[in-house]
VEXMI-605839 format. One record per atom (N, C-alpha, C): x, y, z; residue in three letters. Coordinates in steps of 0.1 Angstrom, whole numbers, plus 2048, in hexadecimal, padded with zeros to 3 digits. Example, Ala and Ser with C-alpha at 12.3 -4.5 7.8 and 13.67 -1.06 7.14 Angstrom:
VEXMI-605839
8847C784EALA/87B7D384EALA/8847DF84EALA/8807EA847SER/8897F5847SER/88180084FSER/
This chain:
VEXMI-605839
9BC28238BMET/9B2289382MET/9AA27D37BMET/9B0273376LYS/9A7266371LYS/9A0262379LYS/9A425D386ASN/99B258391ASN/990261393ASN/99226E395MET/986278396MET/97C27638AMET/98227737ELYS/97A275373LYS/970268375LYS/97725E377LYS/970250378LYS/965252384LYS/96825638FVAL/95E25839AVAL/953260395VAL/95626D38CLEU/94B274388LEU/94226C37DLEU/949264375CYS/94125D36BCYS/938253373CYS/93C24C37DILE/934243383ILE/92A249389ILE/92A25638FALA/92225D396ALA/91626138BALA/91A265380VAL/912269374VAL/90925E36FVAL/90F25236FVAL/90824636AVAL/8FE242374VAL/901241381CYS/8F923E38BCYS/8ED24838CCYS/8F025438BLEU/8E525F38BLEU/8DB25C37FLEU/8E025A375GLY/8D7256368GLY/8D024B369GLY/8D5242372MET/8CE235374MET/8C8233381MET/8C423E388SER/8C023D396SER/8B1238396SER/8AA23A38CTHR/89B23338ATHR/89C22438ATHR/8AA21F386LEU/8AA212384LEU/8B020B391LEU/8B521439AGLY/8B820F3A8GLY/8C820D3A8GLY/8CF21539ECYS/8DF21439FCYS/8E22163AECYS/8DE21F3B5SER/8E42223C1SER/8DB21D3CCSER/8D12153CALYS/8C62103D4LYS/8C82013D6LYS/8D01FA3CFARG/8CF1EB3CFARG/8D21E73DDARG/8CB1DD3E1THR/8CA1D73EFTHR/8CE1C93EDTHR/8D81C43F3PRO/8DA1B53F2PRO/8CE1AE3F8PRO/8CA1A23F1VAL/8BE19A3F6VAL/8C51903FFVAL/8C218E40CVAL/8C7185413VAL/8BE177412VAL/8C316D40CGLU/8BB16340CGLU/8B915A41AGLU/8AE15441AVAL/8AB14C426VAL/8A7140423VAL/8AC133428SER/8A6126425SER/89C122430SER/89511842EVAL/88C112437VAL/89510C444VAL/89F107442GLY/8A910344DGLY/8AC10D455GLY/8B0118450GLU/8B5125458GLU/8A912945FGLU/89E12A459SER/893133460SER/88C12A46BSER/88C11C468GLY/886114473GLY/877114472GLY/872119466VAL/864119465VAL/85E10C461VAL/854105466THR/84E0F9463THR/8420FD45CTHR/8410F644FILE/8370F7445ILE/82C0EB448ILE/8210F0449GLU/8160E544DGLU/8090E7444GLU/8000DD441ASP/7F30DF43DASP/7EB0E6446ASP/7E40F1445LEU/7DB0F744BLEU/7CD0F3449LEU/7C40F2454VAL/7B70EF452VAL/7B00FE456VAL/7A610044CASN/79E10C44EASN/79510945CASN/799110466GLY/79110F473GLY/783112473GLY/77E11A46BASP/77011E46AASP/76911945DASP/770112458ASP/76B10A44CASP/764115443ASP/76B120440LEU/767129438LEU/76612742ALEU/75B12A423ASP/75A127414ASP/76313040BASP/76E12A405LEU/777132400LEU/7741323F0LEU/76A13A3ECALA/76313A3E0ALA/76E1403D5ALA/77514A3D8TRP/77E1503CFTRP/7891563D7TRP/79314F3DEPRO/79C1513E8PRO/7A715A3E5PRO/7AB15C3D7GLN/7B71643D4GLN/7B71693C6GLN/7C216E3C2TRP/7C41713B4TRP/7C01663ABTRP/7B816A3A1ARG/7B415E397ARG/7AC15339EARG/7A81543A8GLY/79F14C3B0GLY/7A61403B5GLY/7B313F3B4GLY/7B91323BBGLY/7BA1273AFGLY/7B41273A2VAL/7B311F39AVAL/7B612338DVAL/7BD12D38CGLY/7C313237EGLY/7B9139376GLY/7AF13E37DGLY/7A2145376GLY/79813D370GLY/798131374GLN/78E12836FGLN/78612437BGLN/778125379VAL/76E11F383VAL/76811337FVAL/769109383ARG/7640FC37FARG/75A0F638AARG/74F0F0384ARG/7460EB38EARG/74C0E2395ARG/7550D8391GLU/75A0CE399GLU/7640D13A3GLU/7670DE3A3SER/7750E33AASER/76E0E73B9SER/7760E33C2GLY/7730E93D1GLY/7730F73D1GLY/77C0FE3C9THR/77E10D3CATHR/7761143BFTHR/76E11E3C3GLY/7671263BBGLY/75C11E3B3GLY/7571123B7SER/74E1083B1SER/7401103AFSER/73910C3A5LEU/72B1103A1LEU/7221033A5LEU/7171083ACASP/70B0FD3ADASP/7050FD3A0ASP/7020F139CPRO/6FC0EF38EPRO/6F10F638BPRO/6E90F9397SER/6DB101396SER/6E0110394SER/6EB114397GLU/6EE122395GLU/6F5125388GLU/6F3130383SER/6FA136377SER/6FD14637ASER/70714A374ILE/70D158375ILE/70815E369ILE/70716D36APRO/700175360PRO/70A174353PRO/704176346ILE/70C17633BILE/70A185336ILE/70118C33CGLN/6FE19A337GLN/6FC1A2344GLN/7011AD344TRP/7001B934FTRP/7001C5349TRP/6FB1D0353SER/6FD1DD350SER/6FC1E535CSER/6FC1F235DALA/6FA1F836AALA/6EC1F7370ALA/6E41F3367GLU/6D51F236DGLU/6D01E436CGLU/6D71DA366ALA/6D31CC364ALA/6DD1C336BALA/6D61B9371ASN/6DE1AF379ASN/6E71B3382ASN/6E61BF388VAL/6EC1C3396VAL/6E61C13A0VAL/6ED1B63A8ARG/6E71B33B6ARG/6EA1BF3BFARG/6F61C33C0TRP/6F81CF3C6TRP/7051D63C2TRP/7081E23C6GLN/7131EA3C4GLN/7171F33D0GLN/7241F53D0VAL/7271FE3DCVAL/7332053D6VAL/7372103DDASP/74021A3DAASP/74D2153E0ASP/7582133DAVAL/7652113DFVAL/76F21C3E2VAL/7722203EEPRO/77C22A3EFPRO/78A2283E9PRO/78E2343E5GLY/79D2333E0GLY/79E22D3D2GLY/7A92263D0ARG/7AB2203C3ARG/7B42163C5ARG/7B220A3BDGLY/7B81FE3BFGLY/7B51F63B3GLY/7BE1EE3ACHIS/7BE1E33A2HIS/7BD1D43A7HIS/7BD1D43B4GLY/7BC1C63B8GLY/7AE1C13B6GLY/7AC1B33B2SER/79F1AE3AFSER/7991AB3BFSER/78B1AB3BFPRO/7841A53CBPRO/7861953CBPRO/7881913D9ILE/7871823DCILE/77A1823E3ILE/7761753E3VAL/76A1723E9VAL/76C1653F5VAL/768169401VAL/76B15D40AVAL/76015D416VAL/759153416GLY/74E15341FGLY/74315D41BGLY/73D166425ASP/736171421ASP/73B17E41EASP/74917D41BLEU/75018A419LEU/75418B40BLEU/755197406VAL/75C19B3F9VAL/7681A53FEVAL/7741A23FCVAL/7801A9400VAL/7871AE3F7VAL/78C1BB3F7LEU/7971C03EELEU/79F1CC3F5LEU/7A91CF3EDGLY/7B21D93F3GLY/7AF1E73ECGLY/7B41F13F2SER/7B31FE3ECSER/7BC20A3F2SER/7BF2143EDALA/7C821E3F3ALA/7C322D3EEALA/7C62363F8THR/7C32443F6THR/7D124D3F6THR/7D22563EFTHR/7DD25F3F2THR/7DA26C3FBTHR/7CF26E3FEASP/7CA279409ASP/7BE272410ASP/7C026D41BPRO/7CD26B423PRO/7D525F41APRO/7E325E41DALA/7EA254416ALA/7E824641FALA/7E0240419GLN/7DC233420GLN/7DB227417GLN/7E021C41BGLN/7DD20E414GLN/7D420541EGLN/7C61FF419PHE/7BF1FA422PHE/7BA1EE41BPHE/7B11E7423VAL/7AA1D9420VAL/79A1DD424VAL/7911D9419LEU/7841DB41DLEU/77B1CE41ALEU/7731CD422ALA/76A1BF421ALA/75D1C1421ALA/7551BC416TYR/7491C1416TYR/7411B4416TYR/7321B5418ASP/7291AA41BASP/7261A640DASP/72819740BARG/7251913FFARG/7171913FAARG/70F192404ASN/6FF191401ASN/6FA1A03FBASN/6FE1AA403ASP/6F71B7400ASP/7031C33FEASP/70E1C0400GLY/7181C93FDGLY/71D1D4406GLY/7161D2412HIS/7181DD41BHIS/7271DB421HIS/72D1E5427GLU/73C1E442AGLU/73C1DF439GLU/7441D243AARG/7441CB447ARG/7501D344FARG/75B1D6448TRP/7661DA450TRP/76F1DF446TRP/7781E944CLYS/7831EF444LYS/78F1F144ELYS/79A1EC449THR/7A61EA450THR/7B31F3449THR/7B71FD44FVAL/7C420544AVAL/7D11FC44EVAL/7D81F9442VAL/7E41EF446VAL/7F11F9443VAL/7F120443EHIS/7FB20F43EHIS/7F621C43CHIS/7FA224444SER/7F7231445SER/80523A441SER/805242436GLY/811247432GLY/81A23D429GLY/826242427GLY/82F23A420GLY/82D235411GLY/82423B409LEU/8202383FCLEU/82D23C3F3LEU/82E2343E9PRO/8392373DFPRO/8362443D9PRO/83F24D3D3SER/83D25B3CCSER/8372583C0SER/8312603BAASP/82725D3ADASP/8312593A3ASP/83C25D3A2ARG/84725A396ARG/84B24D399ARG/8482453A5ALA/84C2363A7ALA/84022D3A3ALA/8352333A0VAL/82A22B39DVAL/82422F38EVAL/824225386HIS/81F226377HIS/81122D377HIS/80E23536EARG/80123D36DARG/7F623436DARG/7F6229368LYS/7EA220368LYS/7E8217378LYS/7F421837EALA/7F421038BALA/7EE216396ALA/7ED2103A2THR/7E92153AFTHR/7F22113BATHR/7EE2153C4ASN/7F52103D2ASN/7EF2033D8ASN/7E61FE3D0ALA/7E11F23D4ALA/7DC1E93C9ALA/7E71E43C3ASN/7E71DB3B7ASN/7E21CD3B9ASN/7E81C93C4GLY/7E71BA3C7GLY/7DA1B33CCGLY/7D61A93C9THR/7C91A13CETHR/7CB19B3DBTHR/7C519B3E4LEU/7C81933F1LEU/7C51853EELEU/7CB17E3F9ALA/7C816E3F9ALA/7C416A407ALA/7BB161408CYS/7B615C413CYS/7B714D415CYS/7BA146420ASP/7BC138423ASP/7AF13442CASP/7A613D42FGLY/79B13C437GLY/79C141445GLY/7AA14344BASP/7AA148457ASP/7B3156455ASP/7BA15744AHIS/7C2162449HIS/7C016A43BHIS/7C017643BLEU/7BE17E42ELEU/7CC18642DLEU/7D4183423ILE/7E1189421ILE/7E0192415ILE/7E919C416THR/7EB1A740DTHR/7F91AC40CTHR/7FE1B2404ALA/80D1B6402ALA/80B1C43FCALA/8131CE401HIS/8141DB3FBHIS/8231E13FBHIS/8261EB3F1LEU/8321F13F1LEU/82D1FE3FALEU/8371FE404ASN/83620B40DASN/84320D413ASN/84721A415ASN/85421E419ASN/85E218412ASN/85E214405ASP/86820E3FCASP/86B200402ASP/8611F9406HIS/8631EB40BHIS/8551E4408HIS/8571D6407ILE/8491D0403ILE/8461CA413ILE/83A1CC416TRP/8341C8424TRP/8291BF421TRP/8291B4427VAL/81E1A9427VAL/8171AB434VAL/8091AC432THR/8011AD43ETHR/7F61A343DTHR/7F319D449THR/7E919344ATHR/7DF198453THR/7D2197451LEU/7C719A45ALEU/7BE18E45CLEU/7B718D466ALA/7AD18446AALA/7A0188461ALA/79917E460ILE/78C17E459ILE/78318B45EILE/785190469ASP/77D19A470ASP/7851A746CASP/7901A8465GLY/7981B3462GLY/7A11B946CGLY/7A51B1477GLU/7AF1B347FGLU/7BC1AF47AGLU/7C61BA47AVAL/7D41B6476VAL/7DA1AD480VAL/7DF1A047BLEU/7E6197482LEU/7F7198481LEU/7FC19B476TRP/80919D477TRP/80D1A6469TRP/8181AD46AGLN/81D1B445FGLN/82D1B145DGLN/8311AD451THR/83F1AB44FTHR/8461B2445THR/8511BA446ASP/8581BF43BASP/8601B3435ASP/85E1B1428ILE/8671A5422ILE/8711AB419ILE/8741B9419GLY/87F1BC40FGLY/87D1C840AGLY/8881D0407ALA/8891DD401ALA/8841DB3F2ALA/87E1E73EAPHE/87A1E53DEPHE/87C1F23D7PHE/8821F33CCVAL/8851FD3C4VAL/8791FE3B9VAL/8712093BASER/8652083B2SER/86820F3A5SER/865209399LYS/86720E38CLYS/858213387LYS/84E20C38APHE/84020D386PHE/836209391PHE/83C20739EGLY/8342023A8GLY/8341F43ABGLY/82B1EE3B3TYR/82C1E03B9TYR/81E1DB3B4TYR/81E1CF3AFALA/8111C63A9ALA/80F1B93AEALA/8181B13B1PRO/8151A43B5PRO/80C19F3C0PRO/8041953BESER/7FA1913C9SER/8011833D0SER/7FE1833DDPRO/8041783E5PRO/7FD16C3E0PRO/8011603E2ILE/7FC1533E1ILE/7FE14A3ECILE/7F71403EELEU/7F61373FBLEU/7FC1283F7LEU/804123401TYR/8091163FDTYR/80811040CTYR/7FF107410LYS/80110241ELYS/80010D429LYS/80A10C432SER/80B11743CSER/814122437SER/81512542ALEU/820130425LEU/81613941DLEU/81A14541DVAL/817150413VAL/82215240BVAL/8221523FEILE/82E1553F4ILE/82B1623EEILE/83516A3EEVAL/8341793E7VAL/83F17B3DFVAL/83F1803D4ALA/8491833CCALA/84D1933CBALA/8591993C8ALA/85C1A63C8ALA/8661A83C0ALA/8651A53B2ASP/86F1A93AAASP/8711B93A7ASP/87D1BE3A8ASN/8811CB3A6ASN/88F1CE3A4ASN/8921D839DGLY/8A01DD399GLY/8A91DE3A5GLY/8A51E03B2GLY/8AE1E03BDGLY/8B21D33C2GLY/8AB1C83C0GLY/8AF1BA3C4GLY/8A11B43C6GLY/89E1AB3BCGLY/8921A53BDGLY/8921983C6GLY/8861933CBTYR/8851873D4TYR/8771803D4TYR/8771743D7ILE/86B16D3DAILE/86C1683E8ILE/86116A3F0VAL/8621653FDVAL/85715C401VAL/85815340AGLY/84E14C411GLY/84E14F41FGLY/842152425LEU/840156431LEU/83614D439LEU/83814B446ASP/82E14344EASP/82214B450ASP/81614444BVAL/80C14E44BVAL/80614F45AVAL/80C148464ARG/805149470ARG/80D153477ARG/818157473THR/82116047ETHR/82716A476THR/829169466GLY/83017345FGLY/83F17245FGLY/845167464LYS/852165466LYS/85715F456LYS/861166450VAL/867161443VAL/86C154445VAL/86614A43EALA/86A13A43EALA/876139433ALA/875140428TRP/88013E41ETRP/87F14C416TRP/88B150410ARG/88B15B406ARG/8961573FAARG/8921593EFARG/89B1573E3ARG/89C1653DDARG/8A91673D7SER/8AC1723D0SER/8A81703C2SER/8A417B3BBARG/89E17A3ADARG/8A61833A3ARG/8B11893A6GLY/8B719239DGLY/8B21A139FGLY/8B71AA394ASN/8B41B8396ASN/8AD1BD389ASN/8A11B7388VAL/8991BB37EVAL/88B1C0383VAL/8841C937ESER/8771CD382SER/86D1C5378SER/8651BE37FSER/85C1B5378SER/8501B5381SER/8431B037CTYR/8381B3384TYR/82E1A9387TYR/83119B382SER/82A18F383SER/82718B38FSER/81B185392SER/81917E39ESER/81E16F39CSER/8231683A7PRO/82615B3A7PRO/8191523A6PRO/81A1473A0ALA/80E13C3A1ALA/81112F3A7ALA/80912A3AELEU/80A11C3B3LEU/8051143AALEU/80C10B3A4VAL/80610039BVAL/80C0F139EVAL/8040E839CTHR/8080DA39CTHR/80A0D538ETHR/8180D138BLEU/81B0CC37DLEU/8210BD37FLEU/8190B5377ASP/81B0A637AASP/81D0A4389ASP/8130A6390GLY/8120A339EGLY/81D0AB3A8GLY/8250B23A1VAL/82E0BA3ABVAL/82A0CA3ADVAL/8290CE3B9ASP/8250DB3BCASP/8310E43B9ASP/82C0F03B2GLN/83A0F93AEGLN/8341073ADGLN/83A10F3B3VAL/83811F3B1VAL/8411223A5VAL/83812939BVAL/83D12D38EVAL/83D13D38DVAL/846145387ILE/845152385ILE/84D155379ILE/848160373THR/850165366THR/85717336ATHR/85F177360GLY/867183362GLY/87817F361GLY/87F18935DMET/88E18835CMET/88F17E34FMET/88817F344ASP/88B177339ASP/88916833CASP/880165344ARG/87F155346ARG/873151351ARG/86E144351MET/86514135AMET/86D13A364MET/86B139372THR/87213337CTHR/86912D383THR/86D11F388SER/865118390SER/86C1163A0SER/8651173A9TYR/86B1143B5TYR/8621093BETYR/8681033C7GLU/8620FB3D2GLU/85A1043DBGLU/84D1013DBPRO/84410A3E4PRO/84A10B3F2PRO/84C0FF3F7ALA/84F0FF406ALA/85C102409ALA/866103400THR/874107406THR/87A1123FDTHR/8731143F1GLY/8791203EAGLY/88411A3DFGLY/88810F3E0LYS/8931093D9LYS/89010A3CALYS/89910C3C1LEU/89810E3B2LEU/8960FF3AELEU/8890FE3A6ILE/8880F139FILE/88D0F2390ILE/8890FC388TRP/88E0FE37CTRP/88B10C378TRP/89311036FGLU/89011E368GLU/89211D358GLU/88B124350THR/88B121341THR/88A13033CTHR/893133335GLU/89314032CGLU/888142323GLU/88014D325CYS/87414E31DCYS/86E15B320CYS/86615F318ILE/85C16B319ILE/86417A317ILE/86717F324SER/86D18E322SER/873191331SER/87819D331GLU/87F1A033DGLU/8741A5347GLU/86B1AB342ALA/8601B134BALA/8531A9349ALA/84C1A5351THR/83E1A034ETHR/8341A2359THR/8271A3358CYS/81D1A6360CYS/81319A362CYS/812191359GLY/80818735BGLY/80D17A364GLY/802174368THR/804168371THR/80515C369THR/80E15336BPRO/80C145364PRO/80213B368PRO/7FB13435FILE/7F212B360ILE/7F511E35DILE/7EE112360ALA/7F3106360ALA/7E90FD35DALA/7EC0F0355THR/7E20E6354THR/7EB0DC35ETHR/7E70CF35CALA/7ED0C4364ALA/7FC0C3362ALA/8000C4354GLY/80E0C2351GLY/8150CE34AGLY/80E0D8348HIS/8130E3341HIS/8110F1348HIS/81B0FA347VAL/81910734DVAL/81B111341VAL/81311D340PHE/810125335PHE/81313433CPHE/81913D333ALA/81A14A337ALA/81D15332BALA/81B16132DSER/81D16A321SER/822177327SER/82917F31CGLY/82D18B321GLY/83518F314GLY/83D19A315GLY/83E1A3321GLY/8431B031BGLY/84E1B4321TYR/8561BF31BTYR/8641BF31FTYR/86E1C1314PRO/86B1C6305PRO/8681BB2FDPRO/8691AE301ASP/8671A42F7ASP/85819D2F9ASP/8541952EELYS/8481912EFLYS/8471822EDLYS/84217A2F5GLU/83E16C2F2GLU/8331652FDGLU/82B15C2F7THR/8231542FFTHR/8291452FETHR/82913F309VAL/83313230BVAL/82C129313VAL/82D11A310CYS/829110314CYS/83510831BCYS/838105327LEU/8420FB32CLEU/83E0EF332LEU/8440E5333ASP/83E0D933BASP/8440D9349ASP/8400D0350ALA/8420CF35EALA/8520D2362ALA/85A0CE359LYS/86A0D135CLYS/86E0DC356LYS/8650E434FGLY/86B0F134AGLY/86E0F133DGLY/86C0E5335LYS/8700E5326LYS/8660EB31FLYS/86A0F3315ARG/8620F930CARG/85B0F1303ARG/84D0F0303VAL/8440E82FBVAL/83F0F02EEVAL/83B0FB2EFTRP/8381042E5TRP/8381132E9TRP/83811A2DESER/83912B2E0SER/8361312D5SER/83113E2D7ASN/82E1472CBASN/8301542CDASN/83015F2C6ARG/83416B2C6ARG/8281752CBARG/82016E2D2THR/8141782D7THR/81717C2E4THR/8141882E7LYS/81718F2F5LYS/80A1942FCLYS/809190307LEU/800195311LEU/80819B31DLEU/8091A831FTYR/8101AE329TYR/80A1AF337TYR/7FF1B4337GLU/7F71B7345GLU/7EC1AA345GLU/7E31A633DPRO/7DB19B340PRO/7E118D340PRO/7DC186349SER/7E1179349SER/7D816E33FSER/7DF16233DLEU/7D6159336LEU/7CC15133FLEU/7C3149336VAL/7BB14033FVAL/7B9135336VAL/7B612933DTHR/7B511D334THR/7AB115339THR/7A310D331ASP/798103335ASP/79C0F6337ASP/7AA0F3334GLY/7B10E8334GLY/7B40E2326GLY/7AC0E631FGLU/7AD0E2310GLU/7B20EE306GLU/7AD0F9309ASN/7B1104302ASN/7B711030AASN/7BE11A305LEU/7C512530BLEU/7BF131306LEU/7B913930ETYR/7B414430CTYR/7BB152310TYR/7BA15B307ALA/7C216630AALA/7BB174304ALA/7BC17E30CVAL/7B918B303VAL/7C4194306VAL/7CB19A2FDSER/7D71A02FDSER/7D31B0302SER/7DD1B7305ASP/7DB1C430AASP/7D41CE301ASP/7D61CA2F4ASP/7D01D42EAASP/7C41CF2E3ASP/7BD1C32EAGLY/7AF1C02E8GLY/7AE1B42DDGLY/7B81AB2DDILE/7B81A12D2ILE/7B21952DBILE/7A818C2D9ALA/7A717E2DFALA/7AC1742D8ALA/7B316B2E0TYR/7B815E2D8TYR/7B51522DFTYR/7B31462D6CYS/7B31392DDCYS/7BC1312D7CYS/7C412A2DFTRP/7D01202DATRP/7CE1132E1TRP/7D11092DBASP/7D10FA2E2ASP/7DC0FA2EAASP/7D80F52F5VAL/7E20F4300VAL/7EE0EA2FDVAL/7EB0E02F6ALA/7F30D52F0ALA/7FF0D92EAALA/7FD0E22DEASP/8050E52D5ASP/8070F22D0ASP/7FD0FA2D3GLY/7FE1092D2GLY/7F710E2C6GLY/7EF1032C0THR/7E81072B3THR/7DE1122B7THR/7DE11D2AEGLU/7D51282AEGLU/7C91232A8GLU/7BE1222B2HIS/7B011F2AAHIS/7AA12A2A8HIS/7AC1362AETRP/7A51432A9TRP/7AB1502AFTRP/7A81592AALYS/7AB1662AFLYS/7A11722ABLYS/79F17B2B4LYS/7941842B1LYS/7971922B7LYS/79719C2AFARG/7991A92B6ARG/78C1AE2BCARG/78D1B02C9LEU/7801B42D1LEU/7811C42D0LEU/78D1CC2D0GLY/78E1DA2D1GLY/7901DD2DFGLY/7941E82E2GLY/7981EE2EFGLY/7A41EA2F5GLY/7A71EE300ASN/7B41EB307ASN/7B01E3316ASN/7B91D9317PHE/7B71CF322PHE/7C21D032EPHE/7BF1D033CSER/7C71CC346SER/7C11C234DSER/7B51C034CSER/7AE1B6354SER/7B21A634FSER/7B219C358SER/7B418F353SER/7A6186350SER/7A517E348PRO/798179346PRO/79816C351PRO/78B168353VAL/78915B358VAL/77E152351VAL/77E147354VAL/77613D34BVAL/76B137355VAL/75E137351VAL/75313035AVAL/74812F352VAL/740122354GLY/73612034DGLY/73711F33EGLY/74311C339GLY/74511932BGLY/747128324GLY/74B13232CASN/74D140326ASN/75914532DASN/75E14F325VAL/76A156329VAL/76316432DVAL/76716A337TYR/76317733CTYR/77018033DTYR/76F18C338VAL/77B19633AVAL/7761A4335VAL/77B1AB33DCYS/7781BB33BCYS/7831C5337CYS/7801CF32FASP/78A1D832BASP/78C1E4331ASP/7941ED32ELEU/7941FA334LEU/78C206331LEU/78220132ASER/77720A328SER/76820732FSER/76B1FD338GLY/75F1F833EGLY/7581ED338GLY/75C1E932DASN/7541DD325ASN/7581CF32CASN/74D1C932EGLY/74E1BA334GLY/74C1B2327GLY/7541AA322TYR/7521A0317TYR/74F19231DTYR/74618B315VAL/74517D319VAL/74417630AVAL/74E16C30APHE/74E1632FDPHE/750157301PHE/74C14E2F8ARG/74C1402F8ARG/75B13B2FBARG/75B131304ALA/76A129307ALA/76911D2FCALA/76C1202F1SER/76A1152E6SER/7761182DESER/77C10C2D8SER/78810E2CCSER/78110D2C0SER/77410B2BEGLU/76C10C2B1GLU/76D1192A9GLU/7681222B1LYS/76B1302ABLYS/76613B2B6LYS/76A1462B2PHE/7661512BFPHE/75A1532BDPHE/7531552C8GLU/7441572C8GLU/7411612D4GLU/73E16C2D1LEU/73B1762DBLEU/72E1742E2LEU/72C1722EEVAL/7201712F5VAL/71917E2F9VAL/7211872FCSER/71B195302SER/72919E303SER/7261AB302LYS/72D1B6305LYS/7241C030ELYS/7291C1319ASN/7231C8324ASN/72B1D532AASN/7231DF32BGLN/72B1EC330GLN/7271ED33FGLN/7321F0346LEU/7301F3354LEU/73B1FD359LEU/73820935DGLY/741213361GLY/74A218355GLY/75521C359ASP/75F22234CASP/76B21D34BASP/770214353ASP/77D20C353ASP/77D20135CASP/7831F635ACYS/7851EB363CYS/7931E4361CYS/79B1E736CTYR/7A91E136DTYR/7A81D3374TYR/7A01D237FALA/7A01C6385ALA/7991B937EALA/79B1AE382SER/7971A137BSER/78A19D382SER/78019737CPRO/773194385PRO/77718738DPRO/76F187399ALA/76F17B3A2ALA/7601753A1ALA/7601683A1ILE/75316039FILE/7521583ACILE/7461593B0ALA/7421503BBALA/73214F3BBALA/72F1413BDGLY/72013E3BEGLY/71B1423B1GLY/70F14B3B2ASP/70914F3A5ASP/70B15E3A1ASP/7191643A8ALA/7191713A4ALA/7281743A0ALA/72A17F399ILE/735184395ILE/73819239CILE/7451913A5PHE/74919D3AAPHE/7541A63A3PHE/7501B339ELEU/7581B9395LEU/75B1C939BLEU/7671CB399ARG/76B1D739EARG/76E1E1392ARG/7691EC392VAL/7681F3386VAL/76920238AVAL/76F20C380GLY/771218382GLY/76722137BGLY/76222D381THR/75A23737ATHR/76024437ATHR/75D24D36FGLY/76225936EGLY/77225836AGLY/779263369ASP/787263366ASP/78E26F36DASP/79C26D36EGLY/7A3279373GLY/79E27C383GLY/7A0288387GLN/79C289396GLN/78F284399GLN/78528338EGLN/77827F393GLN/77526F391GLN/780267390ARG/77F25B38FARG/77D25339DARG/77324939CALA/76E2423AAALA/76D2343A6ALA/76C22A3B1GLU/76C21D3AFGLU/75F2183B4GLU/75920E3AELYS/74F2063B3LYS/7501F83B4LYS/74C1F03BCLEU/74C1E23BCLEU/73D1DC3B9LEU/73B1D53AEPHE/72E1D03ABPHE/72C1C03ACPHE/7201BE3B2CYS/71D1AD3B3CYS/7131AC3A8CYS/7161A439CLEU/70E1A3390LEU/709195393LEU/6FA193390ALA/6F2184392ALA/6E618738BALA/6E217C387ASN/6D417A381ASN/6C817C389ASN/6C9187390ASP/6BE18939AASP/6B118E391ASP/
């Protein structure tokens, strides 16, 4: 009788914890580069494609610099600081379905992911950078979408931003309770698709892929058994896989170079963790921030910064070896930080803008903008650009002296995605309407 009661008790506990994956945990099979036999190489872009804004946050932590080879601006060009539905719109196009992934800009294409529920599809769209006409659409999954209760009410089935190395477009989706990484050619042809592991969804899947040499690196933290994986971008074969525990978290990894050492850093599980990008081997881990995080770390030459999360809150600066340099009790859950190298800028979920000194964390200023934010800011031309969930686009000076609002611009009714900057234009995904009437548009904003 005692044994029967024990069995019943365990069953009841597991039933009550089913949403946390009590009965769905899948052991993560770790893989080393030695076991996989995958060779990591430097890849040369065969078509010498202009990688203007090639991945989440542009590949340079949300910062556009004239001297940078990625997302650079010609000195004769300038992007708009004011816009509306009638002003400084080079083109606009309707985007089918719904997604929170930001656009990327590669060559003469603007590429983003989206998803529909009727029919149940996850797909990738490419638009002409010059006039916005649709160049191609590729369905990567039909059916297999998670249930509504497994996706947060604010989320979508296409949350991640694609990455491109010039020859491959890479995306990742939650489908049929697994994470699938799909690679397409520049013309939209599917080259390969790999199931990298099971995924127990609490609120859906959010991370974006990143690139390192001939690898694409994808994270999948979840309560059923989290992991981070490096795959051969040419074949889809798993080069390495590391287990990351049983916690649901939502941050994308970031490739950073700290004191000359390439590292992949990611937050979540009450810590920031650093891995060797070529092998997945642990470099360091430091307890900080919170259990669940959404933001992506950013870095200067010698320091890495991140913020979050739930249930705890902290913004932290660590050095190249993971040692804590400074921290404060400010929390950015969904938006990521951005830096110009001297100052750290942030806009919190509840609409407060901050400026801190990167060296010691001194708060130079803070200012309530109002509204609520999911989008992450970018820095370009001495200004910070960021959008709120009511469709307001804010431009303020990237300066430690004081907060100075340059402009506030209404476009659409909401904005979850972050802006992409390429040449003289801003590419922005916005929502119009609400409820069943909500639709999405992609805008190209320029001083025409």
